[in-house]
C-alpha positions in Angstrom: 98.9 18.5 84.2 98.9 22.1 85.2 97.3 21.5 88.7 100.0 19.0 89.6 102.7 21.4 88.5 101.3 24.2 90.7 100.6 21.8 93.6 102.6 22.4 96.9 105.9 20.5 97.1 105.8 17.1 98.9 107.3 17.3 102.3 110.5 15.4 101.3 110.9 17.7 98.2 110.3 20.7 100.5 113.0 19.4 102.9 115.4 19.0 99.9 114.8 22.5 98.7 115.3 24.0 102.2 118.5 21.9 102.7 119.9 23.1 99.5 119.1 26.7 100.4 120.7 26.4 103.8 123.9 24.8 102.4 124.1 27.2 99.6 123.8 30.2 101.8 126.7 29.0 103.8 128.9 28.1 100.8 128.2 31.1 98.7 128.7 33.5 101.6 132.2 31.9 101.9 132.9 31.7 98.2 130.6 33.5 95.6 131.6 31.1 92.9 131.4 27.8 94.9 130.7 24.9 92.5 127.0 23.9 92.4 128.0 20.3 92.4 129.7 20.8 95.8 126.6 22.5 97.1 124.4 19.6 96.0 126.9 17.1 97.5 127.0 18.9 100.9 123.1 19.2 100.8 122.9 15.4 100.3 121.0 15.6 97.0 121.7 14.4 93.5 122.4 16.6 90.5 119.0 16.0 89.0 117.3 17.0 92.3 119.4 20.1 92.5 118.7 21.3 89.0 115.1 20.5 89.3 114.8 23.0 92.1 117.4 25.5 90.9 118.1 25.4 87.1 120.9 27.9 87.2 123.3 29.6 89.7 121.3 32.9 89.2 118.2 31.2 90.2 119.7 29.8 93.3 121.4 33.0 94.4 118.3 35.1 94.0 116.1 32.4 95.8 118.5 32.5 98.8 118.2 36.3 98.8 114.4 36.2 98.6 114.2 33.5 101.2 116.3 35.4 103.7 114.4 38.6 103.0 111.1 36.9 103.5 112.2 35.3 106.8 113.1 38.7 108.1 109.9 40.3 107.0 107.7 37.4 108.2 109.1 37.5 111.7 107.7 41.0 112.4 104.1 40.0 113.0 105.3 37.0 115.0 107.5 39.2 117.2 104.5 41.6 117.7 102.4 38.7 118.9 105.0 37.7 121.5 106.5 41.0 122.7 105.5 44.6 123.5 105.9 46.8 120.4 109.2 48.4 121.3 110.9 45.2 122.2 109.5 43.5 119.1 111.0 46.3 116.9 114.4 46.0 118.6 114.4 42.2 118.2 113.4 42.6 114.6 116.3 44.9 114.1 118.6 42.1 115.3 117.1 39.9 112.7 117.6 42.6 110.1 121.3 42.8 111.1 121.6 39.1 110.5 120.0 39.7 107.0 122.5 42.5 106.4 125.4 40.2 107.1 123.9 37.5 104.8 123.5 40.1 102.1 127.0 41.4 102.6 128.4 37.8 102.5 126.4 37.1 99.4 127.1 40.4 97.7 129.6 39.1 95.3 127.3 36.2 94.3 124.3 38.5 93.9 126.4 40.9 91.8 127.5 38.0 89.6 124.0 36.5 89.2 122.4 40.0 88.3 125.2 41.5 86.2 124.5 39.3 83.1 122.9 41.2 80.3 119.2 40.1 80.1 119.6 38.2 83.3 117.4 38.4 86.4 117.1 41.6 88.5 117.7 41.9 92.2 114.5 41.6 94.2 113.1 44.8 95.6 113.1 45.4 99.4 109.3 45.6 99.6 108.7 42.8 102.2 111.3 44.3 104.6 109.8 47.8 104.2 106.3 46.4 104.8 107.6 44.7 108.0 109.2 47.9 109.1 105.9 49.7 108.6 104.0 47.2 110.6 106.3 47.5 113.4 106.5 51.3 113.4 102.7 51.7 113.2 102.4 49.3 116.3 105.0 51.4 118.1 103.2 54.6 117.1 99.8 53.2 118.4 101.5 52.3 121.8 103.2 55.7 122.0 106.5 53.9 122.3 108.4 55.8 119.6 108.4 59.4 118.4 105.5 59.9 115.9 105.8 60.1 112.2 108.7 57.7 111.6 108.7 56.0 108.3 110.3 52.8 107.0 112.7 54.9 104.9 113.7 56.9 108.1 114.4 53.6 109.9 116.4 52.2 107.0 118.5 55.3 106.8 119.0 55.3 110.6 120.4 51.8 110.6 122.3 52.1 107.4 125.5 51.6 109.3 124.7 47.8 109.5 125.6 47.6 105.8 129.1 49.0 106.7 129.9 46.0 108.9 131.5 42.9 107.4 130.6 39.3 108.2 134.3 38.3 108.7 134.6 40.6 111.7 133.0 40.3 115.1 130.1 42.4 113.9 127.5 41.4 116.6 128.6 43.7 119.5 128.9 46.6 117.1 125.6 46.0 115.6 123.9 45.7 119.0 125.5 49.1 120.0 124.3 50.8 116.9 120.7 49.3 117.1 120.5 50.3 120.8 121.4 53.8 119.8 118.8 53.9 117.1 116.1 52.6 119.6 117.1 55.3 122.1 116.7 57.9 119.4 113.3 56.5 118.4 112.1 56.5 122.0 113.2 60.2 122.5 110.1 62.3 122.4 107.7 59.4 122.3 104.3 60.2 123.8 104.4 57.2 126.2 108.1 57.5 127.0 108.7 56.5 130.7 112.5 56.0 130.7 112.3 52.2 130.1 115.2 50.5 128.6 115.4 47.0 127.0 116.8 44.2 129.1 120.3 43.2 128.2 
């Protein structure tokens, strides 16, 4: 029946799906053509369960990408609930750096999944751009950053993240880059008072 098909996954089915995604993220980041059977085995699910959730490698890779992108995007509102706008923006940038490293690690797998003629297309960055917009507007309203910054401006400013590689010790370099971006965003802010983020 249609309504059963569209119903939310049972909790055990949802746990299986999330476990597959978690294992697949690790395995495909290490090896873009990791066997699906190995991913299923490490996730502790049978082949039937695996293919019921992800009928193809392409479906799995793109779902990992979407999942990670939505995790980053969804964290923006939560961070604004917990922190002042400028600290929320800086914390979100750290999450974006993690996403950038995930994307870099998965780049070959994504390329393989989306390069088949007639195959799926890579998802757009809309959720991440929407999250950046939310954070920038909150900072605008608080006078914490220079006015008029756009999500495109922010993505261009932090574009260096995509030059880092997951195999290196990327976290200290990413932190320095993002601190520099935050300093630039604060310069000329209407409410600037010389604050700096706690280390």
